[in-house]
C-alpha atoms as a printed R data frame, in Angstrom:
    type eleno elety resid chain resno       x       y       z
1   ATOM     1    CA   MET     A     1 -24.569  12.699  13.520
2   ATOM     2    CA   LYS     A     2 -21.520  10.079  14.082
3   ATOM     3    CA   LYS     A     3 -17.969  11.878  14.603
4   ATOM     4    CA   VAL     A     4 -15.035   9.161  12.692
5   ATOM     5    CA   LEU     A     5 -11.312   9.474  12.975
6   ATOM     6    CA   PHE     A     6  -8.922   8.446  10.525
7   ATOM     7    CA   GLU     A     7  -5.935   8.295  12.538
8   ATOM     8    CA   THR     A     8  -3.541   7.815   9.347
9   ATOM     9    CA   HIS     A     9   0.062   6.496  11.026
10  ATOM    10    CA   HIS     A    10   2.009   7.231   7.976
11  ATOM    11    CA   LEU     A    11   0.702   9.133   4.680
12  ATOM    12    CA   TYR     A    12   0.614   5.832   2.459
13  ATOM    13    CA   TYR     A    13  -2.078   4.254   5.020
14  ATOM    14    CA   TRP     A    14  -4.611   7.304   3.302
15  ATOM    15    CA   PRO     A    15  -5.161   5.428   0.173
16  ATOM    16    CA   ASN     A    16  -6.464   2.419   2.392
17  ATOM    17    CA   PHE     A    17  -9.212   4.761   4.142
18  ATOM    18    CA   VAL     A    18 -10.418   6.777   0.805
19  ATOM    19    CA   PRO     A    19 -12.964   4.515  -0.256
20  ATOM    20    CA   ILE     A    20 -13.813   4.078   3.625
21  ATOM    21    CA   VAL     A    21 -14.189   7.548   3.431
22  ATOM    22    CA   GLU     A    22 -16.394   7.886   0.298
23  ATOM    23    CA   GLU     A    23 -18.369   5.390   1.559
24  ATOM    24    CA   LEU     A    24 -19.204   7.690   4.838
25  ATOM    25    CA   LYS     A    25 -20.051  10.143   3.322
26  ATOM    26    CA   ASN     A    26 -22.369   8.924   0.471
27  ATOM    27    CA   ARG     A    27 -24.346   7.023   3.410
28  ATOM    28    CA   GLY     A    28 -25.053  10.252   5.351
29  ATOM    29    CA   GLY     A    29 -24.594  10.933   9.165
30  ATOM    30    CA   TYR     A    30 -20.956  11.464   9.676
31  ATOM    31    CA   THR     A    31 -18.806  13.741  10.640
32  ATOM    32    CA   VAL     A    32 -15.525  12.912   8.941
33  ATOM    33    CA   HIS     A    33 -11.447  13.718  10.961
34  ATOM    34    CA   ALA     A    34  -8.388  12.606   9.800
35  ATOM    35    CA   SER     A    35  -5.529  13.360  11.765
36  ATOM    36    CA   MET     A    36  -1.704  12.161  11.927
37  ATOM    37    CA   PRO     A    37   0.751  11.988  14.854
38  ATOM    38    CA   ARG     A    38   3.744  14.702  15.110
39  ATOM    39    CA   ARG     A    39   7.066  13.832  13.900
40  ATOM    40    CA   SER     A    40  10.152  16.101  13.179
41  ATOM    41    CA   SER     A    41   9.258  16.578   9.393
42  ATOM    42    CA   ASP     A    42   6.082  18.255   8.355
43  ATOM    43    CA   VAL     A    43   6.141  16.835   4.921
44  ATOM    44    CA   GLN     A    44   3.772  14.121   5.503
45  ATOM    45    CA   GLN     A    45   1.182  16.241   7.659
46  ATOM    46    CA   THR     A    46   1.302  19.110   4.511
47  ATOM    47    CA   ILE     A    47   0.582  16.402   1.870
48  ATOM    48    CA   LEU     A    48  -2.143  14.677   3.719
49  ATOM    49    CA   SER     A    49  -3.926  18.208   4.897
50  ATOM    50    CA   GLN     A    50  -4.176  18.915   1.231
51  ATOM    51    CA   ALA     A    51  -5.419  15.272   0.550
52  ATOM    52    CA   CYS     A    52  -8.307  15.735   3.381
53  ATOM    53    CA   SER     A    53  -9.336  18.941   1.964
54  ATOM    54    CA   GLU     A    54 -10.142  17.446  -1.226
55  ATOM    55    CA   LEU     A    55 -12.052  15.243   0.099
56  ATOM    56    CA   ASP     A    56 -13.741  17.844   2.435
57  ATOM    57    CA   VAL     A    57 -12.588  15.985   5.677
58  ATOM    58    CA   VAL     A    58 -11.342  17.753   8.748
59  ATOM    59    CA   PHE     A    59  -7.035  17.559   9.583
60  ATOM    60    CA   VAL     A    60  -6.824  17.749  12.774
61  ATOM    61    CA   ALA     A    61  -3.675  19.150  13.854
62  ATOM    62    CA   ALA     A    62  -1.828  20.166  16.358
63  ATOM    63    CA   ASP     A    63   1.502  21.963  17.454
64  ATOM    64    CA   SER     A    64   3.085  19.294  19.988
65  ATOM    65    CA   GLU     A    65   2.382  15.165  19.596
66  ATOM    66    CA   LEU     A    66   0.496  15.994  23.134
67  ATOM    67    CA   ASP     A    67  -1.516  18.439  22.358
68  ATOM    68    CA   ARG     A    68  -3.101  16.489  19.345
69  ATOM    69    CA   ILE     A    69  -3.676  13.370  21.711
70  ATOM    70    CA   GLU     A    70  -5.654  16.108  23.892
71  ATOM    71    CA   LYS     A    71  -7.302  17.795  21.067
72  ATOM    72    CA   ILE     A    72  -8.539  14.179  19.789
73  ATOM    73    CA   ILE     A    73 -10.031  13.481  22.963
74  ATOM    74    CA   ARG     A    74 -11.658  16.570  23.359
75  ATOM    75    CA   GLU     A    75 -13.415  15.792  19.484
76  ATOM    76    CA   ALA     A    76 -14.423  11.856  21.658
77  ATOM    77    CA   TYR     A    77 -15.162  10.471  18.321
78  ATOM    78    CA   ASP     A    78 -17.679   7.129  18.012
79  ATOM    79    CA   VAL     A    79 -15.278   5.403  15.252
80  ATOM    80    CA   VAL     A    80 -11.632   5.508  15.593
81  ATOM    81    CA   MET     A    81 -10.346   3.767  12.142
82  ATOM    82    CA   VAL     A    82  -6.217   2.802  12.322
83  ATOM    83    CA   GLY     A    83  -4.112   0.993  10.309
84  ATOM    84    CA   ASN     A    84  -1.803  -0.144  13.013
85  ATOM    85    CA   ILE     A    85  -2.430  -0.681  16.417
86  ATOM    86    CA   GLY     A    86   0.586   2.791  16.653
87  ATOM    87    CA   GLN     A    87  -0.318   4.784  20.178
88  ATOM    88    CA   LEU     A    88  -4.466   3.511  19.991
89  ATOM    89    CA   LYS     A    89  -4.931   3.283  23.456
90  ATOM    90    CA   GLN     A    90  -3.869   6.553  23.679
91  ATOM    91    CA   ILE     A    91  -6.964   8.173  21.527
92  ATOM    92    CA   VAL     A    92  -9.937   6.278  21.918
93  ATOM    93    CA   LEU     A    93 -12.352   6.594  25.212
94  ATOM    94    CA   PRO     A    94 -13.780   3.781  26.339
95  ATOM    95    CA   ASP     A    95 -16.851   3.984  24.450
96  ATOM    96    CA   ALA     A    96 -15.400   4.432  20.837
97  ATOM    97    CA   LEU     A    97 -15.663   1.533  18.522
98  ATOM    98    CA   THR     A    98 -12.213   0.809  17.263
99  ATOM    99    CA   VAL     A    99 -11.904  -0.182  13.777
100 ATOM   100    CA   MET     A   100  -8.227  -1.826  12.005
101 ATOM   101    CA   VAL     A   101  -7.575  -1.765   8.258
102 ATOM   102    CA   TYR     A   102  -4.659  -3.204   7.999
103 ATOM   103    CA   HIS     A   103  -2.438  -1.276   5.693
104 ATOM   104    CA   GLY     A   104  -0.495  -4.053   3.777
105 ATOM   105    CA   ILE     A   105  -0.817  -7.243   2.845
106 ATOM   106    CA   GLY     A   106   2.612  -8.296   2.120
107 ATOM   107    CA   LEU     A   107   5.518 -10.548   3.120
108 ATOM   108    CA   LYS     A   108   5.903  -8.975   6.840
109 ATOM   109    CA   GLN     A   109   5.157 -10.690  10.276
110 ATOM   110    CA   SER     A   110   4.077  -7.628  11.239
111 ATOM   111    CA   TYR     A   111   0.160  -8.373   9.956
112 ATOM   112    CA   TYR     A   112   0.437 -11.447  12.560
113 ATOM   113    CA   ARG     A   113   2.083  -8.955  15.294
114 ATOM   114    CA   ASP     A   114  -0.024  -5.942  15.301
115 ATOM   115    CA   ILE     A   115  -2.645  -7.290  17.451
116 ATOM   116    CA   ASP     A   116  -4.423  -5.596  20.308
117 ATOM   117    CA   ASP     A   117  -7.286  -6.577  22.475
118 ATOM   118    CA   ARG     A   118  -9.080  -3.016  22.249
119 ATOM   119    CA   ILE     A   119  -9.793  -3.423  18.238
120 ATOM   120    CA   ASN     A   120 -13.363  -4.077  17.880
121 ATOM   121    CA   ILE     A   121 -13.482  -4.490  14.438
122 ATOM   122    CA   ARG     A   122 -10.702  -6.183  12.068
123 ATOM   123    CA   ALA     A   123 -10.765  -5.930   8.568
124 ATOM   124    CA   VAL     A   124  -9.555  -8.745   6.634
125 ATOM   125    CA   GLU     A   125  -8.520  -8.943   2.893
126 ATOM   126    CA   SER     A   126  -9.136 -12.824   2.177
127 ATOM   127    CA   MET     A   127 -10.899 -15.971   3.346
128 ATOM   128    CA   GLU     A   128  -6.941 -17.386   3.777
129 ATOM   129    CA   ARG     A   129  -6.109 -14.341   6.569
130 ATOM   130    CA   LEU     A   130  -9.226 -14.859   8.034
131 ATOM   131    CA   HIS     A   131  -8.821 -18.560   8.747
132 ATOM   132    CA   GLU     A   132  -5.373 -18.310   9.644
133 ATOM   133    CA   LEU     A   133  -6.388 -15.296  12.356
134 ATOM   134    CA   MET     A   134  -9.625 -17.629  13.448
135 ATOM   135    CA   GLU     A   135  -6.728 -20.318  14.057
136 ATOM   136    CA   GLN     A   136  -5.006 -17.495  16.822
137 ATOM   137    CA   GLY     A   137  -7.815 -17.263  18.464
138 ATOM   138    CA   HIS     A   138  -9.249 -13.587  17.173
139 ATOM   139    CA   THR     A   139 -13.012 -13.119  16.797
140 ATOM   140    CA   ASN     A   140 -13.376  -9.547  15.815
141 ATOM   141    CA   LEU     A   141 -12.843 -10.260  12.238
142 ATOM   142    CA   VAL     A   142 -14.739  -9.019   9.184
143 ATOM   143    CA   LEU     A   143 -13.865 -11.173   5.565
144 ATOM   144    CA   SER     A   144 -13.996  -7.302   3.904
145 ATOM   145    CA   GLY     A   145 -12.047  -7.433   1.019
146 ATOM   146    CA   PHE     A   146  -8.409  -4.853   0.655
147 ATOM   147    CA   THR     A   147 -10.461  -1.527   0.714
148 ATOM   148    CA   LYS     A   148  -7.456   0.061  -0.777
149 ATOM   149    CA   LEU     A   149  -8.310  -1.846  -4.212
150 ATOM   150    CA   ASP     A   150 -12.512  -0.518  -4.493
151 ATOM   151    CA   LYS     A   151 -10.891   2.653  -6.599
152 ATOM   152    CA   LEU     A   152  -9.347   0.476  -9.335
153 ATOM   153    CA   TYR     A   153 -12.940  -0.315 -10.377
154 ATOM   154    CA   THR     A   154 -14.340   3.260 -10.423
155 ATOM   155    CA   ILE     A   155 -11.211   4.327 -12.310
156 ATOM   156    CA   SER     A   156 -12.773   5.730 -16.048
157 ATOM   157    CA   GLU     A   157 -11.814   4.489 -19.154
158 ATOM   158    CA   ASN     A   158  -9.946   7.719 -20.531
159 ATOM   159    CA   GLU     A   159  -8.041   8.048 -16.871
160 ATOM   160    CA   PRO     A   160  -4.901   5.435 -17.927
161 ATOM   161    CA   GLU     A   161  -4.391   7.614 -21.518
162 ATOM   162    CA   GLN     A   162  -4.354  10.717 -19.477
163 ATOM   163    CA   LEU     A   163  -1.902   9.655 -17.301
164 ATOM   164    CA   LYS     A   164   0.505   8.459 -19.786
165 ATOM   165    CA   GLN     A   165   0.235  11.730 -21.546
166 ATOM   166    CA   LYS     A   166   0.821  13.726 -18.010
167 ATOM   167    CA   LEU     A   167   3.796  11.876 -17.697
168 ATOM   168    CA   ASN     A   168   5.148  11.916 -21.410
169 ATOM   169    CA   LEU     A   169   5.197   8.579 -22.173
170 ATOM   170    CA   ASN     A   170   6.083   6.839 -25.319
171 ATOM   171    CA   GLN     A   171   2.499   5.489 -26.486
172 ATOM   172    CA   ASN     A   172   4.269   3.222 -28.987
173 ATOM   173    CA   LYS     A   173   6.578   1.822 -25.782
174 ATOM   174    CA   LYS     A   174   5.040  -0.738 -23.244
175 ATOM   175    CA   THR     A   175   5.222   0.977 -19.607
176 ATOM   176    CA   ILE     A   176   7.382  -0.796 -16.596
177 ATOM   177    CA   LEU     A   177   5.925  -0.411 -13.208
178 ATOM   178    CA   TYR     A   178   8.761  -0.018 -10.387
179 ATOM   179    CA   ALA     A   179   7.614  -0.684  -7.128
180 ATOM   180    CA   PRO     A   180   9.822  -1.247  -4.516
181 ATOM   181    CA   SER     A   181  10.056  -1.731  -0.646
182 ATOM   182    CA   PHE     A   182  12.270   0.062   0.833
183 ATOM   183    CA   TYR     A   183  13.893  -2.381   3.110
184 ATOM   184    CA   PRO     A   184  14.567  -4.963   2.524
185 ATOM   185    CA   THR     A   185  14.821  -3.404  -1.423
186 ATOM   186    CA   SER     A   186  16.102  -4.098  -4.445
187 ATOM   187    CA   ILE     A   187  16.387  -0.811  -5.590
188 ATOM   188    CA   GLU     A   188  20.509  -0.512  -5.450
189 ATOM   189    CA   LYS     A   189  20.661  -3.880  -7.850
190 ATOM   190    CA   LEU     A   190  18.277  -3.062 -10.128
191 ATOM   191    CA   CYS     A   191  19.143   0.646 -11.003
192 ATOM   192    CA   PRO     A   192  21.595  -0.557 -13.943
193 ATOM   193    CA   GLN     A   193  19.344  -2.722 -15.131
194 ATOM   194    CA   LEU     A   194  16.487  -0.113 -15.212
195 ATOM   195    CA   SER     A   195  18.497   2.093 -16.961
196 ATOM   196    CA   VAL     A   196  19.268  -0.451 -19.638
197 ATOM   197    CA   LEU     A   197  15.738  -1.381 -20.196
198 ATOM   198    CA   SER     A   198  14.769   2.263 -20.750
199 ATOM   199    CA   ALA     A   199  16.021   2.065 -24.154
200 ATOM   200    CA   ASP     A   200  12.963   0.153 -24.989
201 ATOM   201    CA   TYR     A   201  10.347   0.518 -22.208
202 ATOM   202    CA   ASN     A   202   8.515   3.292 -20.504
203 ATOM   203    CA   ILE     A   203   9.575   3.212 -16.618
204 ATOM   204    CA   VAL     A   204   7.132   4.522 -14.175
205 ATOM   205    CA   ILE     A   205   9.177   3.955 -10.613
206 ATOM   206    CA   LYS     A   206   6.879   4.457  -7.479
207 ATOM   207    CA   LEU     A   207   8.916   4.421  -3.702
208 ATOM   208    CA   HIS     A   208   7.788   3.861  -0.843
209 ATOM   209    CA   GLY     A   209   7.380   7.119   1.125
210 ATOM   210    CA   PHE     A   210  10.202   5.983   3.787
211 ATOM   211    CA   SER     A   211  12.184   6.489   0.444
212 ATOM   212    CA   TRP     A   212  11.952  10.079   0.736
213 ATOM   213    CA   GLU     A   213  11.837  10.963   4.275
214 ATOM   214    CA   GLN     A   214  13.567   9.014   6.777
215 ATOM   215    CA   LYS     A   215  17.184   9.290   6.399
216 ATOM   216    CA   ARG     A   216  18.203   5.661   6.634
217 ATOM   217    CA   TYR     A   217  16.524   5.460   3.270
218 ATOM   218    CA   ARG     A   218  17.114   8.570   1.583
219 ATOM   219    CA   TYR     A   219  19.740   7.718  -1.298
220 ATOM   220    CA   GLN     A   220  16.882   5.757  -2.744
221 ATOM   221    CA   SER     A   221  14.879   8.320  -3.635
222 ATOM   222    CA   GLY     A   222  18.194   9.710  -4.742
223 ATOM   223    CA   LEU     A   223  19.735   7.164  -6.736
224 ATOM   224    CA   CYS     A   224  16.117   6.479  -8.777
225 ATOM   225    CA   SER     A   225  16.361  10.502  -9.491
226 ATOM   226    CA   GLU     A   226  19.887  10.476 -10.761
227 ATOM   227    CA   LEU     A   227  18.396   7.640 -12.874
228 ATOM   228    CA   ALA     A   228  15.220   9.813 -13.963
229 ATOM   229    CA   GLU     A   229  17.335  13.202 -14.617
230 ATOM   230    CA   LYS     A   230  19.756  10.670 -17.121
231 ATOM   231    CA   HIS     A   231  16.745   9.227 -18.738
232 ATOM   232    CA   ASP     A   232  13.445  10.861 -20.736
233 ATOM   233    CA   SER     A   233  11.932   7.031 -20.679
234 ATOM   234    CA   ILE     A   234  11.923   7.051 -16.743
235 ATOM   235    CA   GLN     A   235   9.374   8.860 -14.920
236 ATOM   236    CA   LEU     A   236   9.976   9.062 -10.555
237 ATOM   237    CA   LEU     A   237   7.176  10.170  -9.108
238 ATOM   238    CA   PRO     A   238   7.808  12.233  -6.560
239 ATOM   239    CA   ASN     A   239   6.575  11.757  -2.814
240 ATOM   240    CA   GLU     A   240   3.470  13.915  -3.018
241 ATOM   241    CA   THR     A   241   1.932  11.178  -5.357
242 ATOM   242    CA   PHE     A   242   1.589   8.561  -2.611
243 ATOM   243    CA   ASP     A   243  -1.503   6.659  -4.260
244 ATOM   244    CA   ILE     A   244   0.001   4.417  -6.171
245 ATOM   245    CA   LEU     A   245  -3.487   2.502  -7.812
246 ATOM   246    CA   PRO     A   246  -3.926   5.013 -10.943
247 ATOM   247    CA   TYR     A   247  -0.256   3.400 -12.146
248 ATOM   248    CA   TYR     A   248  -1.143   0.097 -11.860
249 ATOM   249    CA   LYS     A   249  -3.827   0.964 -14.582
250 ATOM   250    CA   ILE     A   250  -1.131   2.297 -17.628
251 ATOM   251    CA   ALA     A   251   1.689  -0.324 -16.076
252 ATOM   252    CA   ASP     A   252   1.821  -3.723 -18.771
253 ATOM   253    CA   VAL     A   253   4.184  -5.449 -16.298
254 ATOM   254    CA   LEU     A   254   5.234  -4.794 -12.379
255 ATOM   255    CA   ILE     A   255   8.189  -5.527 -11.346
256 ATOM   256    CA   SER     A   256   8.606  -5.583  -7.067
257 ATOM   257    CA   ASP     A   257  10.280  -7.357  -4.235
258 ATOM   258    CA   ILE     A   258   8.642  -7.575  -1.169
259 ATOM   259    CA   SER     A   259   5.552  -5.004  -1.326
260 ATOM   260    CA   SER     A   260   2.260  -5.495  -1.066
261 ATOM   261    CA   THR     A   261   2.145  -4.344  -5.374
262 ATOM   262    CA   MET     A   262   2.512  -8.179  -5.669
263 ATOM   263    CA   PHE     A   263  -0.715  -8.767  -4.301
264 ATOM   264    CA   GLU     A   264  -2.608  -5.311  -4.879
265 ATOM   265    CA   PHE     A   265  -1.877  -5.550  -8.864
266 ATOM   266    CA   LEU     A   266  -2.833  -8.851  -8.829
267 ATOM   267    CA   PRO     A   267  -6.719  -8.118 -10.181
268 ATOM   268    CA   LEU     A   268  -5.181  -6.419 -13.297
269 ATOM   269    CA   ASN     A   269  -4.345  -9.997 -14.458
270 ATOM   270    CA   ARG     A   270  -0.510  -8.987 -15.907
271 ATOM   271    CA   PRO     A   271   3.082 -10.241 -15.770
272 ATOM   272    CA   ILE     A   272   4.562  -9.933 -12.701
273 ATOM   273    CA   ILE     A   273   8.027 -10.010 -11.514
274 ATOM   274    CA   GLN     A   274   9.543 -10.313  -8.171
275 ATOM   275    CA   ALA     A   275  13.121  -9.068  -7.865
276 ATOM   276    CA   GLU     A   276  14.631 -11.202  -4.553
277 ATOM   277    CA   CYS     A   277  18.193  -9.433  -5.179
278 ATOM   278    CA   PHE     A   278  17.714  -7.800  -2.101
279 ATOM   279    CA   SER     A   279  20.413  -5.651  -0.191
280 ATOM   280    CA   LEU     A   280  20.835  -5.967   3.622
281 ATOM   281    CA   ARG     A   281  22.360  -4.727   6.189
282 ATOM   282    CA   LEU     A   282  25.316  -6.026   7.831
283 ATOM   283    CA   LYS     A   283  23.712  -6.883  10.873
284 ATOM   284    CA   HIS     A   284  20.961  -8.856   8.552
285 ATOM   285    CA   ARG     A   285  23.923 -10.298   6.099
286 ATOM   286    CA   ILE     A   286  25.423 -11.491   9.607
287 ATOM   287    CA   PHE     A   287  22.921 -12.765  11.661
288 ATOM   288    CA   ARG     A   288  20.485 -13.767   8.392
289 ATOM   289    CA   ARG     A   289  17.775 -15.486  10.824
290 ATOM   290    CA   ARG     A   290  16.979 -11.859  12.143
291 ATOM   291    CA   PHE     A   291  16.257 -10.871   8.729
292 ATOM   292    CA   TRP     A   292  13.954 -14.047   8.049
293 ATOM   293    CA   ARG     A   293  11.992 -13.971  11.829
294 ATOM   294    CA   LYS     A   294  10.799 -10.346   9.810
295 ATOM   295    CA   LEU     A   295   9.222 -12.133   6.741
296 ATOM   296    CA   ASP     A   296   6.253 -13.990   6.311
297 ATOM   297    CA   VAL     A   297   8.283 -16.855   5.035
298 ATOM   298    CA   GLU     A   298   5.431 -19.702   3.926
299 ATOM   299    CA   ARG     A   299   3.781 -16.689   2.080
300 ATOM   300    CA   MET     A   300   7.041 -16.164   0.465
301 ATOM   301    CA   GLN     A   301   7.547 -19.439  -0.461
302 ATOM   302    CA   ASN     A   302   3.975 -20.046  -2.010
303 ATOM   303    CA   VAL     A   303   3.939 -16.550  -3.943
304 ATOM   304    CA   ASP     A   304   4.153 -19.150  -7.671
305 ATOM   305    CA   PHE     A   305   2.102 -16.226  -9.453
306 ATOM   306    CA   ALA     A   306   5.452 -13.859 -10.408
307 ATOM   307    CA   TYR     A   307   8.559 -14.165 -12.424
308 ATOM   308    CA   LYS     A   308  11.057 -14.535  -9.690
309 ATOM   309    CA   ILE     A   309  14.771 -13.241 -10.339
310 ATOM   310    CA   VAL     A   310  18.279 -13.494  -8.189
311 ATOM   311    CA   ASP     A   311  20.645 -12.444 -10.726
312 ATOM   312    CA   PRO     A   312  19.820  -8.742 -10.919
313 ATOM   313    CA   ALA     A   313  20.969  -9.016 -14.781
314 ATOM   314    CA   ASP     A   314  17.846 -11.268 -15.131
315 ATOM   315    CA   VAL     A   315  15.431  -9.049 -15.102
316 ATOM   316    CA   ILE     A   316  15.989  -7.834 -18.556
317 ATOM   317    CA   GLY     A   317  15.121 -11.325 -20.266
318 ATOM   318    CA   ARG     A   318  12.017 -11.849 -17.890
319 ATOM   319    CA   VAL     A   319  10.807  -7.816 -18.722
320 ATOM   320    CA   GLN     A   320  11.297  -8.999 -22.044
321 ATOM   321    CA   PHE     A   321   9.712 -13.018 -22.260
322 ATOM   322    CA   ALA     A   322   6.391 -11.644 -19.699
323 ATOM   323    CA   LEU     A   323   5.766  -9.010 -22.116
324 ATOM   324    CA   GLU     A   324   5.770 -11.177 -25.236
325 ATOM   325    CA   TYR     A   325   3.772 -13.925 -23.580
326 ATOM   326    CA   PRO     A   326   1.525 -11.782 -21.171
327 ATOM   327    CA   ASP     A   327  -0.551 -14.955 -20.603
328 ATOM   328    CA   GLU     A   328   1.413 -17.294 -19.542
329 ATOM   329    CA   MET     A   329   0.806 -16.992 -16.068
330 ATOM   330    CA   GLU     A   330  -2.738 -16.087 -16.470
331 ATOM   331    CA   SER     A   331  -3.994 -19.056 -14.660
332 ATOM   332    CA   LEU     A   332  -1.942 -18.712 -11.533
333 ATOM   333    CA   ARG     A   333  -2.841 -14.846 -11.150
334 ATOM   334    CA   GLN     A   334  -6.423 -15.731 -11.195
335 ATOM   335    CA   THR     A   335  -5.722 -18.474  -8.866
336 ATOM   336    CA   ALA     A   336  -3.825 -16.444  -6.328
337 ATOM   337    CA   HIS     A   337  -6.195 -13.536  -6.527
338 ATOM   338    CA   ASN     A   338  -8.666 -16.084  -5.460
339 ATOM   339    CA   GLN     A   339  -6.577 -17.198  -2.025
340 ATOM   340    CA   TYR     A   340  -4.986 -13.558  -1.533
341 ATOM   341    CA   LEU     A   341  -7.863 -11.349  -2.161
342 ATOM   342    CA   TYR     A   342 -11.909 -10.962  -1.504
343 ATOM   343    CA   LYS     A   343 -14.567 -10.451  -4.408
344 ATOM   344    CA   PRO     A   344 -13.010  -8.365  -6.916
345 ATOM   345    CA   ASP     A   345 -16.769  -5.799  -6.740
346 ATOM   346    CA   GLY     A   346 -14.971  -2.924  -5.441
347 ATOM   347    CA   MET     A   347 -16.940  -3.122  -2.337
348 ATOM   348    CA   ALA     A   348 -14.755  -3.920   0.387
349 ATOM   349    CA   SER     A   349 -15.223  -0.380   1.904
350 ATOM   350    CA   ALA     A   350 -18.980  -0.749   1.753
351 ATOM   351    CA   ARG     A   351 -18.633  -4.223   3.921
352 ATOM   352    CA   VAL     A   352 -16.383  -2.453   6.723
353 ATOM   353    CA   VAL     A   353 -19.196   0.003   6.731
354 ATOM   354    CA   ASP     A   354 -21.691  -2.121   7.392
355 ATOM   355    CA   ALA     A   355 -19.991  -4.033   9.879
356 ATOM   356    CA   ILE     A   356 -19.508  -0.642  12.150
357 ATOM   357    CA   GLU     A   357 -22.836   0.266  11.412
358 ATOM   358    CA   GLU     A   358 -23.819  -3.284  12.768
359 ATOM   359    CA   ASN     A   359 -21.386  -2.682  15.749
360 ATOM   360    CA   LEU     A   360 -23.364   0.862  16.442
361 ATOM   361    CA   LYS     A   361 -26.691  -0.377  16.752
């Protein structure tokens, strides 16, 4: 039996790992564990521990981060899966196979900076990214597709309807999914507009985990909680709901800003609205170059498959138009899918495991 550890740096990495966990279990011959770095709050630990229990995955916990690392080293894993570099070198033995399945495919430069020679296999979600990384001199690449999206292809036909009923959505209204990033974010600018839209549409809000847990961003979940309390047609998903994938299926339109969700939503070929009305910190308002250095500006400028808004008030008209003419950008979304994602076959995790097994021989 090969021992595999999924080092889940943050809770929102877990949906990327779940399809790989299931593929390993289906093939047999693997003992699967998961762990998360110790932090001051136990919220994420508790949620992930429960999620592991549901998948029959051993959750590796300890009273301190030092104890956790020592525990991992004693386990002597054959394979260590990560979603970013984190503290990789502290938890892997020299002979372990290390695999990176990067946690996002959005618009941030970190995709190209989160690099370490200790990674043996790096899963890549598109041919375009593969070529970019190869041009940088990387050779440890596997063109797999984005593993998180595998579950899109296994959701039953009944599940979206059941989810709508669970959320108590009005069956006679179209549904907007609002999935903003935590920074830079459109939340402050768009919350008043969501209040207006709620008169005619169901609105489901899925926040980033940091909007709930990090002191700096906690005001965001506060704003959205107030909004949901005032309007019956606005549903704010709780922090425990860390997997956005099932909610893509019930959405007629997606509103986001710089989140990976814009790319993850492409397989559904439904309208996308990108809000470019960000609230920036003071230092980034003064020193704008620092802000733009964090983003993949070229990729951001090339996003032509979404309706872009700068004025928050424009979102109302854009939503109305997009839902009235949902096919207007269909060909652009299909082209974007082929550019930013690999095969729409739900087999990305299988390709990752194939690469692991080839390297383990």
